[in-house]
DSSP file (Angstrom, degrees, kcal/mol; ACC not computed):
  #  RESIDUE AA STRUCTURE BP1 BP2  ACC     N-H-->O    O-->H-N    N-H-->O    O-->H-N    TCO  KAPPA ALPHA  PHI   PSI    X-CA   Y-CA   Z-CA
    1    1 A M              0   0    0      0, 0.0     2,-0.3     0, 0.0     0, 0.0   0.000 360.0 360.0 360.0 124.1  114.4   21.4   -2.5
    2    2 A S        -     0   0    0      0, 0.0     2,-0.3     0, 0.0     0, 0.0  -0.886 360.0-174.0-118.9 151.0  114.4   23.4   -5.7
    3    3 A V        -     0   0    0     -2,-0.3     2,-0.2    11,-0.0    10,-0.0  -0.921  23.2-115.9-135.2 160.2  117.2   24.6   -8.0
    4    4 A A        -     0   0    0     -2,-0.3     2,-0.5     8,-0.0     8,-0.4  -0.655  19.1-131.8 -96.9 154.6  117.4   26.8  -11.0
    5    5 A V        -     0   0    0     -2,-0.2     6,-0.2     6,-0.1     2,-0.0  -0.912  23.9-131.5-104.9 132.0  118.3   25.8  -14.5
    6    6 A S    >   -     0   0    0      4,-3.3     3,-2.1    -2,-0.5    -1,-0.0  -0.203  30.3 -99.1 -74.9 170.8  120.9   28.0  -16.3
    7    7 A V  T 3  S+     0   0    0      1,-0.3    -1,-0.1     2,-0.1    -2,-0.0   0.726 126.4  56.7 -63.1 -20.9  120.5   29.4  -19.8
    8    8 A R  T 3  S-     0   0    0      2,-0.1    -1,-0.3     0, 0.0     3,-0.1   0.343 123.2-105.4 -91.2   5.7  122.7   26.5  -21.0
    9    9 A G  S <  S+     0   0    0     -3,-2.1     2,-0.2     1,-0.3    -2,-0.1   0.642  76.8 135.7  82.0  15.1  120.4   23.9  -19.4
   10   10 A Q        +     0   0    0      2,-0.0    -4,-3.3     0, 0.0     2,-0.3  -0.638  28.6 179.7 -97.8 154.7  122.7   23.2  -16.4
   11   11 A T        -     0   0    0     -2,-0.2     2,-0.5    -6,-0.2    -6,-0.1  -0.940  26.0-117.3-143.8 166.4  121.7   22.8  -12.8
   12   12 A V        -     0   0    0     -8,-0.4    -8,-0.0    -2,-0.3     3,-0.0  -0.917  18.8-137.4-109.7 131.4  123.5   22.1   -9.5
   13   13 A I        -     0   0    0     -2,-0.5     5,-0.1     1,-0.1   -10,-0.0  -0.782  35.5-111.4 -84.5 121.6  122.7   19.0   -7.5
   14   14 A P    >>  -     0   0    0      0, 0.0     4,-2.3     0, 0.0     3,-0.7  -0.198  21.0-121.7 -55.3 143.6  122.6   20.1   -3.8
   15   15 A S  H 3> S+     0   0    0      1,-0.3     4,-2.7     2,-0.2     5,-0.3   0.826 109.9  60.6 -60.2 -34.6  125.5   18.8   -1.7
   16   16 A K  H 3> S+     0   0    0      1,-0.2     4,-1.9     2,-0.2    -1,-0.3   0.905 110.3  41.8 -59.1 -41.6  123.1   17.0    0.7
   17   17 A I  H <> S+     0   0    0     -3,-0.7     4,-2.2     2,-0.2     6,-0.2   0.896 112.2  54.2 -73.2 -41.3  121.7   14.9   -2.2
   18   18 A R  H  <>S+     0   0    0     -4,-2.3     5,-2.7     1,-0.2     4,-0.3   0.919 112.7  44.2 -58.3 -43.3  125.2   14.4   -3.7
   19   19 A K  H ><5S+     0   0    0     -4,-2.7     3,-0.9     3,-0.2    -1,-0.2   0.924 112.0  51.6 -67.8 -44.2  126.5   13.0   -0.4
   20   20 A R  H 3<5S+     0   0    0     -4,-1.9    -1,-0.2    -5,-0.3    -2,-0.2   0.876 120.5  33.5 -61.4 -38.6  123.4   10.8    0.3
   21   21 A Y  T 3<5S-     0   0    0     -4,-2.2    -1,-0.2    -5,-0.1    -2,-0.2   0.234 108.9-117.9-105.2  12.8  123.6    9.2   -3.1
   22   22 A H  T < 5 +     0   0    0     -3,-0.9     2,-0.7    -4,-0.3    -3,-0.2   0.887  49.6 170.3  55.0  44.8  127.4    9.2   -3.5
   23   23 A I      < +     0   0    0     -5,-2.7    -1,-0.2    -6,-0.2    -2,-0.1  -0.800   5.4 165.0 -90.3 117.7  127.3   11.4   -6.6
   24   24 A T    >   -     0   0    0     -2,-0.7     3,-2.4     1,-0.1    -5,-0.0  -0.726  48.9 -60.3-123.6 172.0  130.8   12.5   -7.5
   25   25 A P  T 3  S+     0   0    0      0, 0.0    -1,-0.1     0, 0.0     3,-0.1  -0.316 126.7  22.6 -54.2 138.7  132.4   14.1  -10.5
   26   26 A R  T 3  S+     0   0    0      1,-0.3     2,-0.2    -3,-0.1    -3,-0.0   0.348  85.7 141.5  80.6  -2.3  132.0   11.7  -13.5
   27   27 A T    <   -     0   0    0     -3,-2.4     2,-0.3     1,-0.1    -1,-0.3  -0.529  49.3-133.0 -64.8 133.3  129.0   10.0  -11.9
   28   28 A R  E     -A   43   0A   0     15,-0.5    15,-3.1    -2,-0.2     2,-0.4  -0.718  19.6-159.0 -91.6 141.3  126.5    9.2  -14.7
   29   29 A L  E     -A   42   0A   0     -2,-0.3     2,-0.5    13,-0.2    11,-0.0  -0.925   7.3-145.2-120.0 145.0  122.8   10.1  -14.2
   30   30 A E  E     -A   41   0A   0     11,-3.1    11,-2.8    -2,-0.4     2,-0.6  -0.937   8.5-152.0-108.7 130.6  119.8    8.7  -16.0
   31   31 A F  E     -A   40   0A   0     -2,-0.5     2,-0.5     9,-0.2     9,-0.2  -0.912  12.4-166.0-102.0 120.2  116.8   11.1  -16.6
   32   32 A I  E     -A   39   0A   0      7,-3.2     7,-2.9    -2,-0.6     2,-0.8  -0.936   9.0-153.5-112.7 121.0  113.6    9.1  -16.8
   33   33 A D  E     -A   38   0A   0     -2,-0.5     5,-0.2     5,-0.2    -2,-0.0  -0.835  12.7-179.2 -94.0 109.6  110.5   10.9  -18.2
   34   34 A T        -     0   0    0      3,-2.5    -1,-0.1    -2,-0.8     4,-0.1   0.502  52.0-106.3 -86.7  -4.4  107.4    9.3  -16.7
   35   35 A G  S    S+     0   0    0      2,-0.5     3,-0.1     1,-0.0    -2,-0.1   0.045 115.6  43.1 100.3 -25.8  105.0   11.5  -18.6
   36   36 A S  S    S+     0   0    0      1,-0.4     2,-0.3     0, 0.0    -3,-0.0   0.482 123.1  10.6-126.2 -11.6  104.2   13.6  -15.5
   37   37 A E        -     0   0    0     -5,-0.0    -3,-2.5     2,-0.0    -2,-0.5  -0.973  67.8-115.2-157.7 168.1  107.6   14.1  -13.9
   38   38 A I  E     -A   33   0A   0     -2,-0.3     2,-0.5    -5,-0.2    -5,-0.2  -0.959  25.6-161.2-112.7 126.4  111.3   13.6  -14.5
   39   39 A V  E     -A   32   0A   0     -7,-2.9    -7,-3.2    -2,-0.5     2,-0.5  -0.919   4.1-154.2-108.9 130.7  113.1   11.1  -12.3
   40   40 A V  E     -A   31   0A   0     -2,-0.5    -9,-0.2    -9,-0.2    -2,-0.0  -0.920  14.7-177.2-108.4 124.2  116.9   11.4  -12.0
   41   41 A V  E     -A   30   0A   0    -11,-2.8   -11,-3.1    -2,-0.5     2,-0.2  -0.978  24.0-130.0-125.4 124.3  118.7    8.2  -11.1
   42   42 A P  E     -A   29   0A   0      0, 0.0   -13,-0.2     0, 0.0   -19,-0.0  -0.520  23.6-134.3 -69.0 138.6  122.5    7.8  -10.5
   43   43 A I  E     -A   28   0A   0    -15,-3.1   -15,-0.5    -2,-0.2     4,-0.1  -0.846  21.8-121.6 -96.4 122.7  123.9    4.9  -12.5
   44   44 A P        -     0   0    0      0, 0.0     3,-0.4     0, 0.0     6,-0.0  -0.264  13.6-126.5 -61.9 149.0  126.3    2.7  -10.5
   45   45 A D  S    S+     0   0    0      1,-0.3     2,-1.0     2,-0.1     3,-0.2   0.916 106.9  45.6 -60.3 -44.4  129.9    2.4  -11.7
   46   46 A D     >  +     0   0    0      1,-0.2     4,-1.7     2,-0.1    -1,-0.3  -0.680  67.5 165.2-103.5  78.3  129.7   -1.4  -11.7
   47   47 A R  H  > S+     0   0    0     -2,-1.0     4,-1.4    -3,-0.4    -1,-0.2   0.853  74.9  54.6 -65.1 -34.3  126.3   -2.0  -13.4
   48   48 A S  H  > S+     0   0    0      1,-0.2     4,-0.6     2,-0.2    -1,-0.2   0.896 108.5  49.0 -67.5 -37.5  127.0   -5.7  -14.0
   49   49 A G  H  4 S+     0   0    0      1,-0.2     3,-0.5     2,-0.2    -1,-0.2   0.841 108.0  54.8 -68.1 -33.5  127.8   -6.3  -10.3
   50   50 A Q  H  < S+     0   0    0     -4,-1.7    -1,-0.2     1,-0.2    -2,-0.2   0.812 111.2  43.8 -69.7 -30.1  124.6   -4.5   -9.3
   51   51 A S  H >< S+     0   0    0     -4,-1.4     3,-2.3    -3,-0.1     4,-0.3   0.474  80.8 129.0 -96.0  -2.0  122.4   -6.8  -11.4
   52   52 A R  T 3< S+     0   0    0     -4,-0.6    -3,-0.0    -3,-0.5    -4,-0.0  -0.310  81.0  10.1 -57.9 128.6  124.1  -10.0  -10.5
   53   53 A G  T >  S+     0   0    0     -2,-0.0     3,-1.4     1,-0.0    -1,-0.3   0.443  89.6 124.6  84.0   0.6  121.5  -12.6   -9.4
   54   54 A M  T <  S+     0   0    0     -3,-2.3    -2,-0.1     1,-0.3    -3,-0.0   0.840  77.9  38.9 -63.4 -34.7  118.6  -10.4  -10.5
   55   55 A L  T >  S+     0   0    0     -4,-0.3     3,-2.4     3,-0.0    -1,-0.3   0.137  80.1 145.3-103.6  19.2  117.1  -13.1  -12.7
   56   56 A K  T <  S+     0   0    0     -3,-1.4     3,-0.1     1,-0.3    -4,-0.0  -0.377  74.6  16.1 -59.9 128.4  117.8  -16.1  -10.4
   57   57 A G  T 3  S+     0   0    0      1,-0.2     2,-0.5    -2,-0.1    -1,-0.3   0.457  99.0 115.8  87.1   1.2  115.0  -18.6  -10.8
   58   58 A V    <   -     0   0    0     -3,-2.4    -1,-0.2     4,-0.0     2,-0.1  -0.913  53.2-151.2-106.6 124.5  113.7  -17.0  -14.1
   59   59 A S     >  -     0   0    0     -2,-0.5     4,-1.7     1,-0.1     3,-0.2  -0.466  26.2-113.4 -89.8 164.7  113.9  -19.3  -17.1
   60   60 A S  H  > S+     0   0    0      1,-0.2     4,-2.4     2,-0.2     5,-0.2   0.841 118.8  57.6 -65.0 -32.0  114.3  -18.1  -20.7
   61   61 A S  H  > S+     0   0    0      2,-0.2     4,-2.5     1,-0.2    -1,-0.2   0.858 103.6  53.5 -67.3 -32.9  110.8  -19.4  -21.5
   62   62 A D  H  > S+     0   0    0     -3,-0.2     4,-2.3     2,-0.2    -2,-0.2   0.925 110.3  47.1 -62.1 -44.4  109.5  -17.1  -18.7
   63   63 A L  H  X S+     0   0    0     -4,-1.7     4,-2.3     2,-0.2    -2,-0.2   0.902 112.7  48.6 -65.2 -41.3  111.2  -14.2  -20.4
   64   64 A I  H  X S+     0   0    0     -4,-2.4     4,-2.4     2,-0.2    -1,-0.2   0.922 111.5  49.9 -64.9 -44.0  109.9  -15.1  -23.9
   65   65 A R  H  X S+     0   0    0     -4,-2.5     4,-2.1     1,-0.2    -2,-0.2   0.914 111.8  48.4 -60.7 -43.8  106.3  -15.6  -22.5
   66   66 A T  H  X S+     0   0    0     -4,-2.3     4,-2.2     1,-0.2    -1,-0.2   0.910 110.9  50.4 -62.5 -43.4  106.5  -12.1  -20.8
   67   67 A R  H  X S+     0   0    0     -4,-2.3     4,-2.3     1,-0.2    -2,-0.2   0.896 109.2  51.3 -64.3 -39.8  107.8  -10.5  -24.0
   68   68 A R  H  X S+     0   0    0     -4,-2.4     4,-2.5     2,-0.2    -1,-0.2   0.907 109.5  50.5 -62.8 -41.5  105.0  -12.0  -26.1
   69   69 A Q  H  X S+     0   0    0     -4,-2.1     4,-2.4     1,-0.2    -2,-0.2   0.901 109.8  50.8 -62.8 -40.5  102.4  -10.7  -23.6
   70   70 A E  H  X S+     0   0    0     -4,-2.2     4,-2.8     2,-0.2    -2,-0.2   0.915 110.0  49.8 -63.2 -42.7  104.0   -7.3  -23.8
   71   71 A R  H  X S+     0   0    0     -4,-2.3     4,-2.7     2,-0.2     5,-0.2   0.926 110.9  48.8 -62.2 -45.1  103.9   -7.3  -27.6
   72   72 A R  H  X S+     0   0    0     -4,-2.5     4,-2.0     1,-0.2    -1,-0.2   0.926 113.5  47.5 -60.4 -44.1  100.2   -8.4  -27.7
   73   73 A R  H  X S+     0   0    0     -4,-2.4     4,-1.2     2,-0.2    -2,-0.2   0.921 112.8  48.3 -62.7 -44.7   99.4   -5.6  -25.2
   74   74 A D  H  X S+     0   0    0     -4,-2.8     4,-0.8     1,-0.2     3,-0.3   0.893 113.3  46.6 -64.3 -41.2  101.3   -3.0  -27.2
   75   75 A H  H  < S+     0   0    0     -4,-2.7     3,-0.3     1,-0.2    -1,-0.2   0.821 108.6  56.3 -72.2 -29.9   99.7   -4.0  -30.5
   76   76 A G  H  < S+     0   0    0     -4,-2.0    -1,-0.2    -5,-0.2    -2,-0.2   0.776 104.8  52.8 -70.1 -26.4   96.2   -4.0  -28.9
   77   77 A Q  H  <        0   0    0     -4,-1.2    -1,-0.2    -3,-0.3    -2,-0.2   0.697 360.0 360.0 -82.2 -20.7   96.6   -0.4  -27.7
   78   78 A R     <        0   0    0     -4,-0.8    -1,-0.2    -3,-0.3    -2,-0.2   0.467 360.0 360.0 -84.4 360.0   97.6    0.9  -31.2
């Protein structure tokens, strides 16, 4: 499904997609640039409710260890 972009940078989300993903007026969308494509993701109204339980079973030391590994990897690439 393709759509055109106006001179003001606006586009219309086809109604089939709006209905499927419950996109209504005032729905916020996130544009993610992957480097090779743009992904558009609707942001839920209740973001805290959507993430509840997401880190169940993950300790703070797990998060710190992961972050340290990411830093080492990032610094190694530069």
